[in-house]
N, C-alpha and C positions, 0 to 999 in steps of 0.2 A: 579617480578611476583605479579599479583593481584589475590587474592583468595576469593571466596565466597563458603561457605559450608552450605548446607541444608537450603536454603532460602524459606520462605513462606510469601506471601503478600496476604492479604484478604481485601476486601473493608469493611470499618468499618460500613457502613450503610446498604448495601444490603447483607453483609456477603458473597458476591461472591468471590471465589478463583481466584486471578489474576495470581499469580506465585506459584508453588508448588514443593517441593522437588528438588530445583534447586542448583546445585553446578557447579563451573567452575574455572579453573586455566588459567589465561592469561599469556602468555609467551612472551619473546622478539621475534619480528617478526610477532606476531599475528596481523592480520587485520580482525576483526570479523564484519561481516555484520549481523545486526539484521533484520529479515524479518517477515512478518505476516500481516494478514488482520487488519483493523482498530478495536481497542478494544481488541487486543490480549495481551496488556500489554507492548509494546515496550517503550512508553514514561515513564511509571512507573519504568521499570527496568533501564532505562538510568538515571533517577533521583536517584535511589538507588545507582548505581555505582558512581554517582558524590556526594554522601553523602548529598543529599538534603532531606529536611523533607517532608514526605509524610503524609500530614495532614488528607487525606481521607482514610487512610489504616492502618491496623495493621500489623506490620512487625516483623518477628522473624527469627533468623538464628543462627547457631552454631559458625560460624567464618566469619570475613570479614577483608581484609587488611585495616588498618586505617593509617599507617604511610607513605603512599606514596603520592606524589603530583599528584592530578587528576585535569585535565583541561577539562572543558566542553565548547564547542561551541554550545550554545543553539539556538533554533528557535526564542524564544521570544526576542524582542529588549529591551535593557536596556534604561530606561527613567531616564536620569541623567543630572544634570546641571553641565557639565564639558566640558573642551576643549579636543580636539582630542589627543593632545600629552599626557595629563594626562591619558586619557583612554588607550592609547597604552603602555605608559612606567611607569606610576604611580610613577613619580618623580625619576625613576631610570636613571641615566645619563651614565651608562656603556652600551652603545648601539653599537651593531654590524651594522654600517651603510651600509656596503657592503651587508650584508644579507637583511637589511630593504629595500634598493633601488631595490634589486633583486625581492623581493616579491611585492613591489609596481608596478614595471614594468610588472611582470608576470600577475598581476591582472588587468592591464590596467589603473592604477591610476596614475595621475600626482603627482609629488613631492609636489606641493603647497597645496595638500589636508591637509598636516600637519599643515599648517598655518591657517586653518579655526578655528574659535573661539569655536563654539558649536557643540557638538556630535549630537544634535537633528537636525542639518542642513543637515545631510547625507541622501541620498536616501537609499532605502532598500538594493539595491545591494552594494552600497558603505559601508554601515554598516556591511553587511555580510562579505565582503572582509577584512575590517579592523579588525573585530573580529577574522578572521582566521589568519591574520598576527600577531595579538597580541598573539595568542595561540602558533604559530610556532616560535615567537621570544623569548619565555620564556621556561625554562626547565620544564619537566613533566616526570612522571613515567607512566601515563596512559592518553591518549588522547581520548576524547569522542566527537563525532560530531553528532548532531541531525538535520537531513535534511539539510546538508551543501550546497547542490546545488540549493535549492528552489529559491534563488534570483540571481543566477549567470548566466551570458551568457555563450555560448558554449566555447569560448576561455578560460574563467576563469575556467570552469569546468575541461577542459583538463589540464591546468596548476596546478590546485589543485591536480588532480590525480597523476601527475608526482611528486609533492612535497610529497605527502603522501606515495608514493612507496619508498622514500628515508629514511623514518623514521624507526629506528630499535626498538624503544619502542612499546609496545602493543597499539593498538588503536581499538576502538569500534565505529561503526557508524550505524545509522538508516537512510535509504534513500529510496524514492519511485523511484529513477533513476536506472533502471535495468542495463544500460550500465555502470554507475558509480560502482555499485555492482560488475559487471563482471570484471572491470578493476582494482579494488582496493582490493577487498576481497579475502583472502585466507582461510577463515573459515566462516561457516554459522551457525547462531543461529536462529532457526525457532520457533517462538511462535504461538501456535494454541489454539483455543477454539473450541472443537468438541462436538458432540452429542447435537446439538441445542445450542451450546455455554455454556454447563453445565460442560464440562470436560476440564481441562487445560492440555496442553501437550507441551513440549519443546524438541527440537532435536538439538544437537550440533555436527558439523562434521568439521574437518580441511581439507577442500577441496574448489574448486572454485564453483561459483554458478551453472554453467551449469552442472558439475558433480554431484552436490548435487541434482538438480532437476531430473536428470536422475536416480540417485540412489533411491531417494524416490519414484519415479513413479514405478520403477521396484520392489522395496520392497513391495509396496502396491499391485501391480499386482500379485506377487508371493504369498503374504499372502492371498489375496482374492481367488485365484485359489485353494489354500489349503483348505480354508473355504468352497468353492463350492464342492470340492471332498469329504470332510468329511460329508457335508450335504447329498450328494447323497448316500454315503455309509451308513449313518444312516437310510435314507429312505428305501434302500434295505433291511437292517437288520430288520427294524420295519415291513415292509411288510411281510417278511418271518415269523416274530413272529406272526402276526395276522393270517396268513394262517395256521400255526401249531396250534394256540389257537383255531381257528374256527373248525379245523379238529378234535381236541380232544373233543371239546364240542359237536360236532355233533355225534361222536362215542359214547360218554357217554350217550347221549339221546336215542340212538337206540340199546342198549345192551339187548339182550334177557334175561329172567329170569334164564334160564339154565346157561348162560355164566357170569351172573352178578358178582358173587363173584370173579371168576378168572380174568376176563377181567378188571373189575373195579380197581383192585389193580394195574394192569399195567398202566391203563390210569391215575390213581392218581399219580403214580411215574412220568409218562411223564409230567403231568400237573405241578408238582412241579418243574421239570427241566425248563419248559416254564416260569413259574412265576419267577424263578431265573434269567432267560434271560430278563424278563421284568424289573427287578430291575437294571440289567447291562445296559440296554438300557437307562433307566432314568439317570443313572450316566453318560453314554456316551453323552447324550443330553446336560447335564449341562456343559460338558467339551468341547463341540464343539468350534472350532476356530471361533471367531466372525469377520464378515466382517468389514474392515476399511472403514469408510466414510470420506475421507479427507476434510479438510476445503474447502468449495466451494468458487469459485471466484464470485465476484459481477456480477450481470446480468444487463447490461446497455441496454436501449431502447431509440432510437431517431427516431421520426416520421418525414417523409419528403414528400414533393410534388415534383414530377419529374420536373427538369428544362430542357426545350427543349435546343437543341444544339446551337440554334441561339438567345436564350433569354439573353438580356442584364441584368446583375445582379447588377453590380457596375460600375460606371465611375467616375474616380477621376483624376483631372488635376489641380495641385496647383503649383504656383511659389515658395511657401515656406510654411513649416509647423512650427508653432510657439506656444510657451507658453508665453503669455504676450508679452514682448519686446524681448524675447530670440528666435532666429531662430534656429530650430532644423535640419530641412532638407530643401534642395532646389530642385526645379525641380522634384516634386513628381508626378508620373503618375502610375495609375493602372486601367485596365479594366478587368472585369470578365464577361465572356460570356459563358452561358451554364453550365453543371454540372461539373465544375472544382474543384479540391481540391488543395488549395494553402496554403503554409506555409511561414511565415515571421520569420526570425531570425535577430539578431543584438546585438550589445554591449549594456551593461546596460546604461541607460540614453540617448540612441540615439533617443527615441521618439516612440517606438513600440505601447505602450498603447495609446498615444495621436493619433497616426495614426489610430488605430482601432476605436476610438471614432469619428474621423473625417470621416472615411469610412462609418460608420453607418448612417451618415447624407446624404451620397451620395448614399445610398442603394435604389434600384428601386423595391425591392420585400419585402415580409414579411420575417422577420428573427428571429432566436433564438440567444440570446447573453449570454455568460458566461464571466463575467468580471474577472479581476485579483483579485479584492477585492470584495467578495460577499456582504460585509456589505454596499457597495455603493448603492445596489438596493433592499435589502431585509429588512423587519422588523425583526431585530435579537431577539426581545423579543418573537416572535412566535415559536412554535414547528414545526418540520418537518410536522406533520399531519395537522396542521393549515395552513401552507404555501401551501400545496397541495389541501386543501379543496376548492371546487367550490360550491357545493350544501348543504353539511352538513348532508346528509342522512346517516343512519346507514350502508347501503350497500356501499356507497362511502368510508366511514371510513374503512370498512372491506377491500375494494379493495386497499386503500392507504397503509394500514398496511402490506397487502400481498406484494405489490410492494416494500415497504421499507425493508421487510424481505428478498426479493431476492437480495437486495443491502447490506445484512449482518448487518441490524440494529437489535439491541435487542429492546424488547418492551419498556424498560424504556428510551432508546435513542430516540425513536419516539416521546416521550412526554417531552423531554428535550428542554429548550430553545435553539434556533439556536446558540446564542452567546456562549453557554457553550459546544458545540459539538467539537470533534476533527477536525482537518483540513480535514481529509478523509471523515468524516461524513458530514461535511459542503458541500464538493464538490459533494458527492453522493446525498445530498438533492437537490442541484441545478440540477444535471442530471435528477432527478425524476421530477422536475418542467418542465424542457425542454421537457421531454417525452410527456407532455400534449399538446404540440404545433405541428402543422403541417406546415412546412415552406419550402421555396425554398433555404434558405441560413442559414448556421450554422456558427456562429462567436464565437471563444473561445480564451481566453487569458491564456496561460499556463494550459490547462485542466488536465494534468497528474501529476501535481506536488504533489497532495495529494492522488494519487491512488496507492495502493499496487502493486508491480511488479508481484504479483501472479494473480492479476485481469487485468493487463495491456492488455493482448492479447484480452480479451473480449471487452474492449473499443476500441481498434484498429479496431477489426473486425466491430463493430457497426458503426464506422466512415466511414470505407471503404464501407459499405453496404448503407450509406446514399445516397439517389437518387438525392439530390439537390447539390448546390455548397457549399464548405467548405472553410473557411478562418480561420487559426489558427496561433497564435504566439506560438511557442514552441522551446525548446532546447533539447527535449527528442529525443535521437538518434534512439531508437526503432521506434518511431512514424515517424520520418523523413525518415527512411529507408523503411517503408512498406506502406506509404499511398499516398504521394502527387504527383500531375501531375507536379507541378512547385514549386520551392523553391526560395524565394527572400531574399536577405540580405539588410537590411535597413542601410544606411550610411548617413552622413551629406550631400552627393551628390545625394541622391535619392535611389530608389529600383533597385537592380541589380540581374538578374537571375543567379543562381549558380548551379553547378553540384552536384548531390546528393553525389557522391563518395567522394567529397572534405570534407564532414562533418563527415563521419562515421569513 
């Protein structure tokens, strides 16, 4: 069991509360999914669970388990001058080779990857897979995974899900992959920043994701209905009070001299009763149930120009797709005509990103492009406001800040250098930049990998509403199931049209 009692984490510079009054007990069999919008504290909490130093925060707690073996599979790639076997085994030669080869095979890795000399020679997908294998090959009391699916192909994601379901020790994971959360998680830890991100809230429930969402939506609905009823009842009581007060005031002003002494005493007694009621109403007003305003989903906007049904958008016909002397794919053909929405999936390293870059050169219309690595095309020293600026007027900056606010940026994040933003805020900055363009083709490389599952539906809806053509590399099963006219798998033998049902 892993225990945390009465944890509070505050940003040491801004004094903003990140986590407050947080306690949890993680038991055998728990598979806890941490969800929340960007900036809600997920990464900070994961680092705390993993006993990492939080140099930017003040941390206090009553108790925390310290004698357990905690294993973290982090997002960040280790930069180290070591060979792969040292990375995996750390000179431990008591290796369960049957287990090792099972994991290598499941993740689609050849055995000879172990013979490579340098860890830095691995691709992003290969490094992620070997990091997971390393964690699963060694004993632990608590396993923590931070965005484990970000660099994995669909086959590897499904294999990882199956392996995690076999684990009896507690595990905690943060993921933007809603299908992964649904398939693996049996408990939800929801972190929120409410009331314009000034109030911190957390909710923990041992239930699956779908049940949690239904429960929380129903709870909010019932709570807000109670608040509405109380507000209506208060208004009725207040109106009744004013009618009585005005009636007595009018009567007092129109009492004859003959009746004044007798009637005035009665009016005074009634007025005292009314004033007592006024005080009761004031107390009642202060105790009214407040409406809950749930953390809002990010609002995405993509501008498009309608692509006519017979409009040729892309025509590609290659004998081979290569990087240097290495042939990745042979006999590669793809035609996009009219407002089609096309998805491309494929194993890690097969050449999907190279294909996208090649397709852009064959593009026959204006396009908006979201690369896999934002750093390839942006000045990362600039802030989101600077990246969105065109004219530099005060009104433009105000409009930019309003737009970024709709994407759940805090004001300080709007003025932070792009390179220092979270993955989610980087993605949203890029979406904001794309919203400035009107194009007939939208090209994106894994656009959902940093988008909260709570905002995913708004992004899917915006892609569905886009009036031009769409070409997206993705392994997100929610996006694949709800959006595309055609789904292709890229293999060394070319692009192959596949059925949607085979993926979900």
